[in-house]
C-alpha positions, 0 to 999 in steps of 0.5 A: 577489443570492442568490450574495451572501447565500450567500457571506456565509453561507459566510464566517460559517460559515468564521469560526465553525468554521475561524478557526484554519486561516484565521489560519495561512494569513494568517500564512504567508509566501509569498502566491503559493502555493495554500492549502487550507481543509479543511471537513467536509461533516457539520459544514456539514449540522449548521450549515446544512442548506440551504447544504449542499444547495446545495453538494451539488447545485450545486458548480460555482456554490457551490465558487467562492463558497466560495473567495471567502468564504474570502478575505473571511473572511481580511480580517475576521480580518486586521483583528483581527491588526493587530500582526503584520508579515508577515500578509497576505490570500492570494488563492489559497485553496481550500475542500476538502470532506471527505465522510467521516462524512456522508450523502454516503457512500451508494452514490448519491453514492459509486458504484464507478467502473464505475457512474458515469453521466450522472446523476452529472454536476454533483453533488458526487461521490466515487469510490474506486480505485487510482492506475494512472497519474500524468501530468506536472505542467503549467501551464495558463492559469487565466483571462483578463481582457477589457475591453469597448471600448465601455463599458470593463467588465472581466470574466473568462473561464475555460477550458473542460474540455470543449474541453481547457482552451482559453479561448473568446473572449467573444461579448457584453458581460456588463455589467448596466447599465441601458442594454444594451451590445451591443458585440462588440469586446473587448481582452485585458488583458495584464498579468493572466495567471494560471496554475495547476498541472495534473495528470491521473491515472487511477484504477482500481476495486480488484479486491476490490470487483468482481463475477465476470467484471467488468473493472476500469474506470478514470476520469481525474481532474484535479488542480489547484494544491496537489493536484498530486503528492499521490498516486503510482502504486499509492496507494489514494485517495478523490477528491471532485469534480465529474464533467464530460466532455471531448472525446476527442483528435481523431485522423483517422478516429476518432469524437469522443466525450465522455469522463467526467473528474472535477475533484478538489476533495478527495483523501484517501490510503487507505494511511496510513488503513488502517494507522493506524485499524485498531488501537484501544487496547482491541485493544492491551490485548487483545494485551498481555493475551494475552502476559501469559497465555502468559508462561511458555509463549511458544511456545504463544502464538506457535503460537496466532497461527500457527494463524490463518494459513490455517486451512483448510490442516491442519498445515504449521507450518513454512510458516505460521511462514515466512509470518508471519515474511516478512510481519512482516519485519526492520528496515531498516538504513541505515549512515552512508554511506546504504547500505541493507540491506533489511528485507523478507524474501522467501519461495519455496515449491517444491512438488508440485501440491496442497500448498496453495501458492496458498492461502498466496499468497491468504491472505498477500495478504489479510493485507497492506495492499497486495498484488498477485497475478500469475501467472508466465505472464501477467507480462512484464518490463514488466508487473512493473516499468513500462510506457512508454505514449504518451498524447496525444503524450507518453510516460508511465510506467505502474506495473507489479505490483512498483511498485504493491505498493511497501510491501506484498506482491507474490505471483507464482504459477507462478514457474517459467513466467516467461521467463528475461529477465522473471525477471532484472528481479526481481533488482534489485527484490528486493535493491536495492529499486529499479527503474531504467528507461530507456525512451522518453527517460524515465530514472528509478529507482522504489522497490519496497520490496516483499515478493516471495512466489513459488510454483513447481513443481519441474521434473519429479520432485523429486530430493533428491540434486540442488541446488535450482537444478537442481530448480527451474530457477531461477538461483543469484543469484535463489535467494540473494535468497529468505530462505526457500525451502521444499520441500513434497514430496507423499510418500505417507504413509498416516498423514498422508493420513488426518489431512488427509482427516478435517480437510478433511471436518470443515471441510466439515461446519462451514461455518457455524461462526463463530469467537469472538474467543477469542485463546487458540485461533484468531485471526480474520483481522482480528485477525491483520492488526491484530497484524502491522501493530502489531508492524511499527510499534512494535517495532524489535528489537535483537540481543543478544550471545547471538543474535549468537553463535548466528547467527555460528557457524551462518553459519560452519558453513554456509560450511564445509559448503556444497557443494550449497547454494553458491547459498544460502550467501552473505553474503545468508544472514547478512542473512536470519538477522538479518532472520528473527530480528528478525521472530520477536522482533516476532512474540513481541511484544518489542524484543530478539532473544534466543537463542530467535529466533536458533534459530528463524531457524536452524530456518527456514533449515534447512528451506529447505536440501536438505542440512542442516548441522545437523539430519539428520532435518529431514524434509519441510516439508509434514508439519510439524505443530503440537507439543502442547508446543512449549516442550519440543519447542524445548528439545530442538531448542535443545540439539541445535543448540547441540551442533552449533554447539559452543556448549554451553560458552557456554550451560551452563544449556541443557545442564544444565536441558534447555532455556531459553525465556527465552534 
């Protein structure tokens, strides 16, 4: 009786708050599909606190009632929609409860995966993690209808998760008549077979929230009906559902245990969330205001942004610029035949010990939405790409580092200590942005639109007379895939050492110093992250004729003078120049690639050449510092480069005025 009362309350709530969702479901064409009605738990709490308490404490009883109430509410709405022809009541409607913004986000009902205990069983539980494995979509029998042979009463029997979805035979007749029916003989009603889609995924707690020395735990999740195939490996998800247990597989001589498993009611992907919510209008206004202030000296504004990258490392202007351009990336180009030219840039830092390579890797990982950090020695080819895992008698693919970082950043430290054949697996992922797998009868192609950020030590002492492939023991094909290769040499320069040591000691003194959000001096991490997301999403820079001319002349000059850098000066270098110029235009907050961007891209590529075709005194990227007047400094470099490219006649205003920023 109580169930009926509550089911009417639930239906009344759905009619008052969610009639639009229900109307669209009624007007949908296919009655066999499964439909979801999304309900906010916070709204139920405001509307009917007692009911919300029941849903939280007894979800196994009340969620099916809610689904029935949704069917009943459809009938009420359909009575008003008589004029529509294809309107029909859909039986497969599921109410999905979203707990965001409600008190259920407290640690008691939203624990980390490692803290899930028996006390969480039977309540509406929410957990958060990264999908590490998604199984195949299967069909399971939903329920069976039995008929009592004595009193002809029909009733449903549901599968039990504990016993791996087997449907038990009924033991007694559940009819509630005045005379108790004691029959134990039932027959199955054959024509009413109902099947459901069923998928098991595994989520693991994200490493950012772990304590020191803790190993990330994982928990299997069961997705049914319209939730299947909503998420793929590598997605960050928040899952709301009911915790139950199931018997582990019955292997010989292995003790049977009850494993915890979460039956999902609502799944929310975090990837879109991260990039969408982070940029409010006032922040965009702040950015526009920032660029208005630096309208006359844009490079000074750019350097203010770059100083926020890895502020604990002194100087290293070239590296910070390279990190920013790599994270922002260019625009992916797809031609008419569907061939893609990647938009993501890759960066390799080659340097002596103690030059801050790993610091930059860690900081870049913080700036990116999705990031995976691995070291070369601890990574195999299967760990970087995909592993074939046998699970319950069938083979499945488990995502590796590059697949998990799809759409984000993959940092590989100690790149040189990777085995040769493991390094070869990265080739396809870096240029074609796919990984082709043929393992254990599973032949597939996975997408890896990821930025690869590598750090490596030179082999022994770095010899400037030798080509890069000899110094790093990396093959030519792999080096040509990196847009920028920066060499950081620890030449013992006393002036530089004095400045750096005073900077490090000053950092130690002002440990508790909090940066104000004054964008003119140094940008905080959160603002940098927002800025990179914003420019990536809103700007699609197009090359101007001037920029094309500069890039084309430089590429031809490099091809003519490439003796030592043969591995680097391929057509890929031209694509790299375009990508870096587009990234710089985005960094400068605009939608066209000007001469300034093309020349900055050239300077970046120049710093990654061991023998320079243009600037003879490029020097060491380690000792590149932030200029006092970057705009004047740039004017000199621009004049020098244009003269070397024999383009001074094309742009006479540069030579006469001594430089032009607006390019």
